[in-house]
Short mmCIF file of the C-alpha atoms (twelve columns), coordinates in Angstrom:
data_MODEL
# 
_entry.id   MODEL 
# 
loop_
_atom_site.group_PDB 
_atom_site.id 
_atom_site.type_symbol 
_atom_site.label_atom_id 
_atom_site.label_alt_id 
_atom_site.label_comp_id 
_atom_site.label_asym_id 
_atom_site.label_seq_id 
_atom_site.Cartn_x 
_atom_site.Cartn_y 
_atom_site.Cartn_z 
_atom_site.pdbx_PDB_model_num 
ATOM 1  C CA . UNK A 1  0.000   0.000  0.000   1 
ATOM 2  C CA . UNK A 2  2.788   2.444  0.844   1 
ATOM 3  C CA . UNK A 3  4.614   1.762  -2.431  1 
ATOM 4  C CA . UNK A 4  1.546   2.406  -4.660  1 
ATOM 5  C CA . UNK A 5  1.531   5.613  -6.736  1 
ATOM 6  C CA . UNK A 6  -0.267  8.600  -5.211  1 
ATOM 7  C CA . UNK A 7  -3.117  10.578 -6.711  1 
ATOM 8  C CA . UNK A 8  -1.322  13.863 -7.385  1 
ATOM 9  C CA . UNK A 9  -4.436  16.048 -7.400  1 
ATOM 10 C CA . UNK A 10 -4.319  19.261 -5.395  1 
ATOM 11 C CA . UNK A 11 -6.629  19.489 -2.395  1 
ATOM 12 C CA . UNK A 12 -8.406  22.643 -1.217  1 
ATOM 13 C CA . UNK A 13 -5.582  23.545 1.134   1 
ATOM 14 C CA . UNK A 14 -3.046  23.336 -1.721  1 
ATOM 15 C CA . UNK A 15 -1.353  20.088 -0.695  1 
ATOM 16 C CA . UNK A 16 -1.170  17.024 -2.885  1 
ATOM 17 C CA . UNK A 17 -3.765  14.297 -2.332  1 
ATOM 18 C CA . UNK A 18 -2.150  11.418 -0.477  1 
ATOM 19 C CA . UNK A 19 -4.677  8.744  -1.457  1 
ATOM 20 C CA . UNK A 20 -3.441  5.891  -3.668  1 
ATOM 21 C CA . UNK A 21 -4.247  6.191  -7.373  1 
ATOM 22 C CA . UNK A 22 -6.748  3.768  -8.910  1 
ATOM 23 C CA . UNK A 23 -5.028  0.878  -10.701 1 
ATOM 24 C CA . UNK A 24 -4.198  1.997  -14.236 1 
ATOM 25 C CA . UNK A 25 -5.108  5.648  -13.584 1 
ATOM 26 C CA . UNK A 26 -3.251  8.651  -12.236 1 
ATOM 27 C CA . UNK A 27 -6.014  9.814  -9.853  1 
ATOM 28 C CA . UNK A 28 -7.683  8.352  -6.770  1 
ATOM 29 C CA . UNK A 29 -11.327 7.334  -6.630  1 
ATOM 30 C CA . UNK A 30 -12.292 10.732 -5.214  1 
ATOM 31 C CA . UNK A 31 -10.514 12.801 -7.861  1 
ATOM 32 C CA . UNK A 32 -11.686 11.171 -11.072 1 
ATOM 33 C CA . UNK A 33 -10.094 7.737  -11.163 1 
ATOM 34 C CA . UNK A 34 -13.330 5.874  -10.471 1 
ATOM 35 C CA . UNK A 35 -15.495 4.465  -13.265 1 
ATOM 36 C CA . UNK A 36 -18.285 6.858  -14.199 1 
ATOM 37 C CA . UNK A 37 -16.805 9.890  -12.453 1 
ATOM 38 C CA . UNK A 38 -17.167 13.298 -14.065 1 
ATOM 39 C CA . UNK A 39 -19.864 14.799 -16.221 1 
ATOM 40 C CA . UNK A 40 -21.544 12.648 -18.861 1 
ATOM 41 C CA . UNK A 41 -20.296 12.945 -22.429 1 
ATOM 42 C CA . UNK A 42 -22.304 15.410 -24.458 1 
ATOM 43 C CA . UNK A 43 -23.972 16.941 -21.397 1 
ATOM 44 C CA . UNK A 44 -26.977 18.840 -22.707 1 
ATOM 45 C CA . UNK A 45 -28.200 20.061 -19.313 1 
ATOM 46 C CA . UNK A 46 -26.032 23.160 -19.586 1 
ATOM 47 C CA . UNK A 47 -27.969 24.340 -22.660 1 
ATOM 48 C CA . UNK A 48 -31.549 23.802 -21.494 1 
ATOM 49 C CA . UNK A 49 -32.478 27.415 -20.740 1 
ATOM 50 C CA . UNK A 50 -31.471 28.818 -24.152 1 
ATOM 51 C CA . UNK A 51 -29.851 31.897 -22.632 1 
ATOM 52 C CA . UNK A 52 -26.739 31.653 -24.803 1 
ATOM 53 C CA . UNK A 53 -28.316 30.920 -28.168 1 
ATOM 54 C CA . UNK A 54 -27.882 33.445 -30.970 1 
ATOM 55 C CA . UNK A 55 -31.513 34.456 -30.598 1 
ATOM 56 C CA . UNK A 56 -31.150 34.843 -26.822 1 
ATOM 57 C CA . UNK A 57 -28.007 36.943 -27.125 1 
ATOM 58 C CA . UNK A 58 -29.639 39.170 -29.763 1 
ATOM 59 C CA . UNK A 59 -32.665 39.653 -27.517 1 
ATOM 60 C CA . UNK A 60 -30.432 40.606 -24.574 1 
ATOM 61 C CA . UNK A 61 -28.629 43.135 -26.762 1 
ATOM 62 C CA . UNK A 62 -31.944 44.689 -27.843 1 
ATOM 63 C CA . UNK A 63 -33.075 45.045 -24.241 1 
ATOM 64 C CA . UNK A 64 -29.711 46.519 -23.219 1 
ATOM 65 C CA . UNK A 65 -29.817 49.022 -26.101 1 
ATOM 66 C CA . UNK A 66 -33.396 50.003 -25.212 1 
ATOM 67 C CA . UNK A 67 -32.446 50.570 -21.570 1 
ATOM 68 C CA . UNK A 68 -29.392 52.608 -22.581 1 
ATOM 69 C CA . UNK A 69 -31.576 54.776 -24.806 1 
ATOM 70 C CA . UNK A 70 -34.116 55.275 -21.998 1 
ATOM 71 C CA . UNK A 71 -31.357 56.257 -19.544 1 
ATOM 72 C CA . UNK A 72 -29.913 58.713 -22.069 1 
ATOM 73 C CA . UNK A 73 -33.327 60.320 -22.599 1 
ATOM 74 C CA . UNK A 74 -33.891 60.609 -18.851 1 
ATOM 75 C CA . UNK A 75 -30.540 62.365 -18.440 1 
ATOM 76 C CA . UNK A 76 -31.512 64.868 -21.166 1 
ATOM 77 C CA . UNK A 77 -34.738 65.812 -19.345 1 
ATOM 78 C CA . UNK A 78 -33.026 66.460 -15.978 1 
# 
């Protein structure tokens, strides 16, 4: 056990992880060496809301431009 290779990942306090690496991997079971660890391939959950589509970005720009115009007009009337 003492001679097995170590994980090598950095922990939150900045030290190296001292857990043994999974056989055939360079990380321990807690840092990505386990089967099935990590996000699924082709994760589509990050795109569900549509906020970063071309249409969504264009709509945000229109709203921002409209608000900028309204602020500019309000400053003129002061």
